[in-house]
C-alpha positions as CSV (number, residue, x, y, z in Angstrom):
1,M,-5.2,140.1,170.9
2,Q,-8.4,141.5,173.2
3,V,-10.1,144.7,172.5
4,L,-13.1,146.1,174.2
5,I,-15.8,148.1,172.7
6,V,-17.6,150.3,175.0
7,L,-21.1,151.3,174.1
8,T,-23.5,154.0,175.5
9,S,-26.6,153.3,177.7
10,H,-28.2,156.3,177.0
11,S,-31.6,156.4,175.2
12,E,-33.4,159.8,175.4
13,L,-32.4,162.6,173.1
14,G,-32.6,165.3,175.4
15,N,-36.3,166.3,176.2
16,T,-37.5,166.1,172.8
17,G,-39.2,162.6,173.5
18,H,-37.3,160.9,170.6
19,K,-35.0,157.8,171.4
20,T,-31.1,157.7,170.8
21,G,-28.4,155.3,171.8
22,F,-25.4,153.9,169.4
23,W,-25.4,153.8,165.7
24,V,-25.6,150.7,164.4
25,E,-22.7,151.0,161.7
26,E,-20.4,152.5,163.9
27,F,-20.6,149.4,166.2
28,A,-21.1,146.8,163.3
29,A,-18.4,148.0,160.8
30,P,-15.5,148.1,163.5
31,Y,-16.8,145.1,165.3
32,Y,-16.5,143.2,161.9
33,V,-13.1,144.7,161.1
34,L,-11.5,143.5,164.5
35,A,-13.3,140.1,164.6
36,D,-12.2,139.1,161.0
37,A,-8.7,140.0,161.9
38,G,-8.6,137.5,164.8
39,V,-9.2,140.1,167.5
40,E,-11.2,138.6,170.5
41,V,-13.9,141.4,171.4
42,T,-15.6,142.1,174.5
43,L,-18.5,144.3,174.7
44,A,-19.4,146.6,177.8
45,S,-21.5,149.5,178.7
46,P,-22.6,151.4,181.9
47,G,-25.7,149.7,182.5
48,G,-24.7,146.4,181.2
49,G,-27.2,144.1,179.2
50,Q,-28.7,145.6,175.8
51,P,-27.4,149.1,175.1
52,P,-30.2,151.1,173.2
53,I,-29.8,151.2,169.4
54,D,-30.3,154.9,167.8
55,P,-33.6,154.0,166.0
56,K,-32.6,156.4,163.1
57,S,-29.5,154.2,162.2
58,E,-32.0,151.4,161.3
59,L,-33.7,153.3,158.8
60,A,-33.0,152.1,155.0
61,E,-30.7,154.8,153.8
62,F,-28.4,153.9,156.7
63,Q,-27.8,150.5,156.1
64,T,-24.2,149.3,154.9
65,A,-22.7,145.6,154.2
66,A,-21.6,145.6,158.0
67,T,-25.1,146.7,159.4
68,T,-26.8,143.7,157.0
69,R,-24.2,141.5,158.3
70,F,-25.3,142.3,161.7
71,K,-29.1,141.9,161.3
72,Q,-28.3,138.3,160.2
73,D,-25.9,137.7,162.9
74,E,-27.5,136.0,165.7
75,A,-24.6,135.2,167.7
76,L,-23.4,138.9,167.6
77,Q,-27.0,140.2,168.3
78,K,-26.9,137.8,171.3
79,K,-23.7,139.0,172.6
80,L,-24.6,142.6,172.4
81,A,-27.8,142.0,174.5
82,N,-25.6,141.0,177.5
83,T,-22.7,143.3,177.3
84,V,-20.6,143.6,180.8
85,K,-21.0,146.5,183.4
86,L,-18.5,149.1,182.5
87,N,-17.5,149.1,186.2
88,E,-16.7,145.6,186.2
89,V,-13.9,145.7,183.4
90,R,-10.2,146.5,183.7
91,A,-7.7,148.1,181.2
92,D,-5.2,145.1,182.3
93,D,-7.5,142.7,180.6
94,Y,-7.2,144.1,176.8
95,D,-4.8,145.7,174.6
96,G,-7.0,148.3,173.4
97,V,-10.5,149.9,173.4
98,F,-13.0,151.3,170.6
99,Y,-16.0,153.3,171.5
100,P,-18.8,153.6,168.8
101,G,-21.0,156.7,168.4
102,G,-24.4,157.6,168.3
103,H,-25.7,160.5,170.3
104,G,-25.9,158.3,173.4
105,P,-22.2,159.1,174.6
106,L,-23.0,162.8,174.8
107,W,-25.3,162.3,177.8
108,D,-23.6,159.1,179.7
109,L,-20.3,158.3,178.8
110,A,-19.0,161.9,178.6
111,T,-19.3,162.1,182.6
112,D,-19.1,158.6,183.6
113,P,-16.5,157.8,186.2
114,S,-15.7,154.4,185.2
115,S,-15.2,155.4,181.5
116,I,-13.2,158.2,182.3
117,A,-11.0,156.2,184.9
118,L,-10.8,153.2,182.0
119,I,-9.6,155.5,179.1
120,E,-6.8,156.9,181.4
121,A,-5.9,153.6,182.6
122,F,-5.5,152.3,178.9
123,Y,-3.7,155.4,178.0
124,Q,-1.2,155.1,181.2
125,Q,-0.5,151.5,180.1
126,H,0.6,152.6,176.5
127,K,-2.5,151.1,174.9
128,P,-4.6,152.6,172.0
129,V,-7.9,154.1,172.7
130,A,-10.0,154.7,169.5
131,F,-13.3,156.8,169.4
132,V,-15.8,157.5,166.3
133,C,-18.2,160.0,165.7
134,H,-19.7,161.1,169.0
135,A,-17.8,158.8,170.9
136,P,-15.2,161.5,171.5
137,A,-17.4,162.8,174.0
138,A,-16.2,160.1,176.4
139,L,-12.7,162.1,176.1
140,V,-14.0,165.6,177.6
141,K,-13.2,164.8,181.3
142,V,-10.3,162.5,180.7
143,K,-6.8,163.5,182.0
144,G,-3.6,162.6,180.6
145,P,-0.5,161.6,182.8
146,D,0.7,165.3,183.1
147,G,-3.0,165.9,184.6
148,E,-4.0,168.3,181.5
149,P,-7.1,167.2,179.4
150,L,-5.8,164.4,177.3
151,V,-6.8,165.6,174.1
152,K,-4.7,168.8,174.6
153,G,-2.4,169.6,172.0
154,K,-3.2,166.6,169.9
155,E,-4.9,166.0,166.5
156,V,-8.4,165.1,167.1
157,T,-11.7,164.7,165.0
158,G,-15.4,163.7,165.6
159,F,-18.9,165.0,164.5
160,S,-18.6,168.3,163.3
161,D,-20.6,171.3,163.9
162,S,-22.0,171.4,160.6
163,E,-22.9,167.7,160.9
164,E,-24.7,168.4,163.9
165,E,-26.4,171.2,162.2
166,A,-27.5,169.4,159.2
167,V,-29.4,166.5,161.5
168,Q,-31.1,169.7,163.6
169,L,-29.6,168.7,166.9
170,T,-27.6,171.7,167.7
171,N,-29.9,172.9,170.3
172,V,-30.7,169.4,171.8
173,V,-27.4,168.0,172.6
174,P,-25.7,169.1,175.7
175,F,-22.7,170.2,173.9
176,L,-21.2,170.9,170.6
177,L,-18.3,168.2,170.3
178,E,-16.2,170.1,167.8
179,D,-16.5,173.0,170.3
180,E,-15.8,171.4,173.3
181,L,-12.6,169.7,171.8
182,K,-11.1,172.9,170.6
183,K,-11.8,174.2,174.2
184,L,-9.9,171.7,175.9
185,G,-6.9,172.4,173.5
186,G,-7.5,169.7,171.1
187,I,-6.2,170.5,167.3
188,Y,-9.5,169.8,166.1
189,S,-9.7,169.1,161.9
190,K,-12.4,167.6,159.7
191,G,-12.9,166.4,156.4
192,K,-16.0,166.7,154.3
193,D,-19.3,166.0,156.0
194,W,-20.4,162.6,156.0
195,H,-17.0,161.5,154.3
196,S,-14.6,159.0,156.0
197,Y,-12.0,161.0,157.8
198,A,-10.0,159.8,160.7
199,L,-6.7,160.9,162.7
200,K,-4.0,159.3,164.7
201,D,-2.1,161.0,167.3
202,G,0.2,158.4,169.0
203,L,-2.2,156.2,170.9
204,L,-5.5,158.2,170.3
205,I,-7.4,157.5,167.3
206,T,-10.5,159.4,166.2
207,G,-12.8,159.5,163.5
208,Q,-15.5,162.1,162.5
209,N,-18.7,160.3,161.4
210,P,-20.2,157.2,160.7
211,A,-18.3,156.7,157.3
212,S,-15.1,156.9,159.7
213,S,-16.0,153.9,161.6
214,A,-14.1,150.9,159.8
215,E,-11.0,153.3,158.9
216,V,-10.9,153.6,162.6
217,A,-11.0,150.0,163.4
218,K,-8.2,149.7,160.9
219,I,-5.8,152.1,162.4
220,L,-6.6,150.4,165.7
221,I,-5.4,147.4,164.4
222,E,-2.5,148.6,162.9
223,T,-1.6,150.3,166.0
224,L,-2.0,147.2,168.1
225,A,0.2,145.4,165.6
């Protein structure tokens, strides 16, 4: 079984002068859930090569068993440093796709034409598409086979307005994910802030925050099975 993981290439946190990127836990936990289940994983990003890691996600308080394993996994670090360019991958070659979050996707994957076309192709081919935390931002321009927003009328979750407020980035991000998903007609719901909460609506799988990462990957595997 083949799964594609798509990571952000965006490293600037708005005009704050601070860095962003992908959140380590949201990559490491799903990667190991998939790999340990025997899934072959390919990594891609819009720019190819090494995707930027959100420096905050490397702070001591955000470390988990998965991030610790990643830090000791030289083979995976090397693989991560050599992601394939997103415009060079085709949905035909994979059984499903997973998008980790971090704030980066709000800036690049939300509007990236290759990403949009890829998600639409996966969905049209009846293959599951999974997103966690800020990664559902990659869905905001994606259309379903009926030409309507893919999220319209579907149960979805993602990083909540209250969580964005807690990290004090409400006025920095280009849009608030919860609000955007609702605007597009998504049936948005959330669990408690910082607790695991994941939803599946047909082929669309979404998770609310970093704590939801492994759960989203598990649902993806169940859906693939």
